[in-house]
N, C-alpha and C positions, 0 to 999 in steps of 0.2 A: 337332684336334679339342678339345684343351684349351682354345684360347684361344675356340673358338665358346662352350664350355660356360661359359667366363667371360660372355661376352657375354651369354650367356643370363638367366643369374643377375642381371647388372648390371640388364638389361630388366624381370626380373621384381619387381626390387626398386624402380626408376623408378615401374611400375604401382601397386605396392603404395602407396609415398609419394602418389603422386597420387590415389589411394582415399581413403586418410586425410585428406588436404587437404579432398577433397570432402564428406566424411562432417562433418568439422569446420565447414566453410562451412555445411553443413545446418542442424547444431545450432546452429551461435550465430545464425542467420537464424529461428530458431524454424519451420523449415520440414519436419522430418525426423520428427516425433511423429504428425502427424497419417495415418493411414491410406488417406486418398483414399474411403472407403468412403460410403454413404449420412448424409445430415445435415438435420437441420430447423433453421430459422432462429427466433432469439427477439431482441427487442429489450429495451433499458432506458434510461430517463433519467438523467441526472446532473447535478446541479448546475456540479461541477467532476470534470472527468475527470483532471485533473493530468497525467502525461506517459505517458499509456495512449496505445499505438502500434496502428496495423493490425497484423494477425497475431500479437498478444501471446495468451497461454494464458488460456482459463477454465479454472479448477481447482475442484474440490469435494472437500474432503478430501484435499487436495495431489496429486489425481490429476487429469491434464489430460485435459479432457472434450470440447474444443473449439477454438476460436480466433475472436478478433474479425475481423469481415469488414470493417466501416467503423465510420467514426466522422463522424458530421454535427452541425450545429448545428439544432436545431429551430426553425424562425421565428415560431412561435406561442408557445413557453415561454420561449426562449432558453436550453434546457437541451442538453447534449451529448446527441444520440441515438447511442448504441453498439448496432449489429447484429453478433449473433453465430451462428456456425454451431456447432451441438452435435452430436455423433455421435450417430448414431440409437441406439445400442446403450446409450445413458445417457437414462433418462427420469427427469425431474423431477417434482415436484410445482408445481401452477398459483401457489400461494403461497410460491414459492422465492423468496429473497432474494438479491442483487446488490452486493457490494460492490469496490469498486477497492481492492486492497491492494499492498504492495511486498513484494519477497523480501528479506530483510536489510534492513540500515540504508539504504542507498541502492542498490538492487538496480532490476530491472526489475519495471514494474507488470503487474499481471494482473487478470482478474475472479474473484473469489471467489464461488460457489454455496454458500448455506447453505439446504439443502431444507426447506421446510414439511412440514404434515402433510395437506394436502388429499388428497383421494382422486382426484382428475381431474389429469391429466397434462400438461405444456405441449404445446401443438402447434404447426406450423409457423406463424410468423407473429404468434405471442404477443407480448404486451408483460409486462414485470414489474414488478409494482407497488412493490414494495419494493426502495429501493435506496439504499446508502451513498455518497456522493462520496468520490474520493480524499484523502487527508490530505496537506497541500502542509507539507512541511518550514519552509519560508521561514515561513508563516505560524505553524507552531508555534512556532518560537525567537521569532517577534515577538511572539507574546502571552506569552510566557514572560517576555521582557526587560521589557516593559511591564507587566505582570501583578506582576513583581518589583520596577520601579522605584515602583509607586503603593503596594506594601505597604509599602516601604521608606520613601516618605516619610509614609505613616498610621500605621505603627506606631512610629514613632521619638516616646519619649514627650516632652512640653516640659521643658526643664529648671526645676529648684526653686531657689527662692531659697536661697542658701548659709544653713545654721543660724546662729543668733546664737549667739555666745561665751558658753559658760557662764558662770555668776556663782554665787558661791558666797553662801548668805544669810549676810546679819551673823548674828554670835554674840547669841544672847539675853541681855540683862544684868538682872538683877533688879534692881527698883525701890530696893529699899534700898541698893544697893551703890554708889551714886552720890555 
C-alpha cells in the first residue's frame, strides 16, 4: 500500500512538471495570452519592419490587445505589409498610429498602438495611415559612429602658428646723454 502511494505521488509530480513545461513553451512562443475569442483584422504599411515576426504582440499602453497575423511585401509600394488580429474587446479610433517597438535593449519587437482622437473606430479590414518603422540598432550605431567621425574632423581647429618670442623694447636713451 505504501509503495502504491509513493508511485501515485511520483506520477502526479511528473504530470505537474509536464504541465509546467507546456505552459512555459506556450509563453515562450507567444501563444498563451490570446483568448481565441472574436477578432478583427487591421493592416499597416512600414518602410522597415526590422525583426518583427508573425505572432508578435500588438500592445496598447503595455497591454497585449492582439497578434501579428502575417507579414508580406507590398509589390506596389515595396513596403512591409503587416496584418494584425485585434481582439474585439478593444476598439481603437481610426486615426490610431502603429509603431514597431522593442522590449528592452535587445528584446523582441512588437507593434505598439497609440490611439488617436477620432470618433469613428477601426473596422475589420481597415489600414492604419500613421506608422513608424522599426529602429534598427545597427543603423543607429553606424549613424552615431559616422556622425561622431565627421564632427571630430570638422570640429578640430587648425593649428595656429607658434607665437613669436617676446622681445623687450630697447631702453629709451635721452639725446643729451650720448
